[in-house]
TORKOL-4160 file (C-alpha; in steps of 0.2 Angstrom, whole numbers, padded with zeros to 4 digits, m for minus):
94
<pt num="1" X="0144" Y="0087" Z="m0041"/>
<pt num="2" X="0143" Y="0069" Z="m0035"/>
<pt num="3" X="0133" Y="0055" Z="m0043"/>
<pt num="4" X="0126" Y="0043" Z="m0030"/>
<pt num="5" X="0120" Y="0027" Z="m0038"/>
<pt num="6" X="0104" Y="0020" Z="m0030"/>
<pt num="7" X="0103" Y="0002" Z="m0025"/>
<pt num="8" X="0090" Y="m0008" Z="m0036"/>
<pt num="9" X="0075" Y="m0013" Z="m0026"/>
<pt num="10" X="0067" Y="m0029" Z="m0032"/>
<pt num="11" X="0049" Y="m0031" Z="m0033"/>
<pt num="12" X="0046" Y="m0043" Z="m0019"/>
<pt num="13" X="0056" Y="m0033" Z="m0007"/>
<pt num="14" X="0048" Y="m0016" Z="m0012"/>
<pt num="15" X="0030" Y="m0024" Z="m0012"/>
<pt num="16" X="0033" Y="m0031" Z="0006"/>
<pt num="17" X="0038" Y="m0014" Z="0012"/>
<pt num="18" X="0022" Y="m0006" Z="0003"/>
<pt num="19" X="0011" Y="m0019" Z="0011"/>
<pt num="20" X="0016" Y="m0014" Z="0028"/>
<pt num="21" X="0011" Y="0004" Z="0024"/>
<pt num="22" X="m0005" Y="m0002" Z="0016"/>
<pt num="23" X="m0009" Y="m0013" Z="0032"/>
<pt num="24" X="m0006" Y="0002" Z="0043"/>
<pt num="25" X="m0017" Y="0013" Z="0032"/>
<pt num="26" X="m0031" Y="0000" Z="0033"/>
<pt num="27" X="m0030" Y="m0001" Z="0052"/>
<pt num="28" X="m0031" Y="0018" Z="0053"/>
<pt num="29" X="m0046" Y="0019" Z="0042"/>
<pt num="30" X="m0055" Y="0006" Z="0052"/>
<pt num="31" X="m0051" Y="0015" Z="0068"/>
<pt num="32" X="m0039" Y="0002" Z="0075"/>
<pt num="33" X="m0026" Y="0008" Z="0088"/>
<pt num="34" X="m0013" Y="0013" Z="0075"/>
<pt num="35" X="m0002" Y="0029" Z="0076"/>
<pt num="36" X="m0003" Y="0040" Z="0061"/>
<pt num="37" X="0011" Y="0039" Z="0048"/>
<pt num="38" X="0026" Y="0049" Z="0054"/>
<pt num="39" X="0035" Y="0060" Z="0042"/>
<pt num="40" X="0049" Y="0048" Z="0041"/>
<pt num="41" X="0037" Y="0033" Z="0037"/>
<pt num="42" X="0028" Y="0043" Z="0024"/>
<pt num="43" X="0045" Y="0049" Z="0016"/>
<pt num="44" X="0052" Y="0031" Z="0016"/>
<pt num="45" X="0036" Y="0024" Z="0007"/>
<pt num="46" X="0035" Y="0038" Z="m0005"/>
<pt num="47" X="0054" Y="0037" Z="m0009"/>
<pt num="48" X="0053" Y="0018" Z="m0011"/>
<pt num="49" X="0039" Y="0018" Z="m0023"/>
<pt num="50" X="0046" Y="0033" Z="m0033"/>
<pt num="51" X="0063" Y="0024" Z="m0034"/>
<pt num="52" X="0055" Y="0007" Z="m0039"/>
<pt num="53" X="0045" Y="0016" Z="m0053"/>
<pt num="54" X="0060" Y="0025" Z="m0060"/>
<pt num="55" X="0073" Y="0011" Z="m0060"/>
<pt num="56" X="0080" Y="0007" Z="m0077"/>
<pt num="57" X="0072" Y="m0008" Z="m0086"/>
<pt num="58" X="0070" Y="m0022" Z="m0082"/>
<pt num="59" X="0069" Y="m0016" Z="m0065"/>
<pt num="60" X="0055" Y="m0003" Z="m0068"/>
<pt num="61" X="0041" Y="m0010" Z="m0058"/>
<pt num="62" X="0028" Y="0004" Z="m0060"/>
<pt num="63" X="0015" Y="m0006" Z="m0069"/>
<pt num="64" X="0017" Y="m0021" Z="m0057"/>
<pt num="65" X="0016" Y="m0009" Z="m0042"/>
<pt num="66" X="0001" Y="m0001" Z="m0049"/>
<pt num="67" X="m0008" Y="m0018" Z="m0052"/>
<pt num="68" X="m0004" Y="m0024" Z="m0035"/>
<pt num="69" X="m0009" Y="m0008" Z="m0026"/>
<pt num="70" X="m0025" Y="m0008" Z="m0036"/>
<pt num="71" X="m0029" Y="m0026" Z="m0032"/>
<pt num="72" X="m0025" Y="m0023" Z="m0014"/>
<pt num="73" X="m0037" Y="m0009" Z="m0012"/>
<pt num="74" X="m0051" Y="m0018" Z="m0023"/>
<pt num="75" X="m0050" Y="m0032" Z="m0011"/>
<pt num="76" X="m0051" Y="m0021" Z="0004"/>
<pt num="77" X="m0066" Y="m0011" Z="m0003"/>
<pt num="78" X="m0075" Y="m0027" Z="m0008"/>
<pt num="79" X="m0073" Y="m0035" Z="0009"/>
<pt num="80" X="m0078" Y="m0018" Z="0018"/>
<pt num="81" X="m0093" Y="m0017" Z="0007"/>
<pt num="82" X="m0097" Y="m0035" Z="0010"/>
<pt num="83" X="m0096" Y="m0033" Z="0029"/>
<pt num="84" X="m0107" Y="m0017" Z="0028"/>
<pt num="85" X="m0120" Y="m0027" Z="0018"/>
<pt num="86" X="m0120" Y="m0041" Z="0031"/>
<pt num="87" X="m0122" Y="m0028" Z="0045"/>
<pt num="88" X="m0136" Y="m0019" Z="0036"/>
<pt num="89" X="m0145" Y="m0035" Z="0033"/>
<pt num="90" X="m0144" Y="m0041" Z="0051"/>
<pt num="91" X="m0149" Y="m0023" Z="0057"/>
<pt num="92" X="m0164" Y="m0023" Z="0045"/>
<pt num="93" X="m0170" Y="m0041" Z="0050"/>
<pt num="94" X="m0169" Y="m0036" Z="0069"/>
């Protein structure tokens, strides 16, 4: 049995990669021309997140990734609801 040591992924590098995936997901959700995630893209995102969350301290970034991911989607949801409210207000006033 061969043991392969994984390369440590630092928070900034991993988060930058995740942000690209989050941006792609937001574009898909908003109906922008964006191809669906390929199997390779999905596996790379999943594996990167998994590896970052299972690295040995002090490189276990599970809490930081969770916080950044939550913050990213809270901002997205807030801005989406705000745009919807503006649209509804304009629609109701016309």
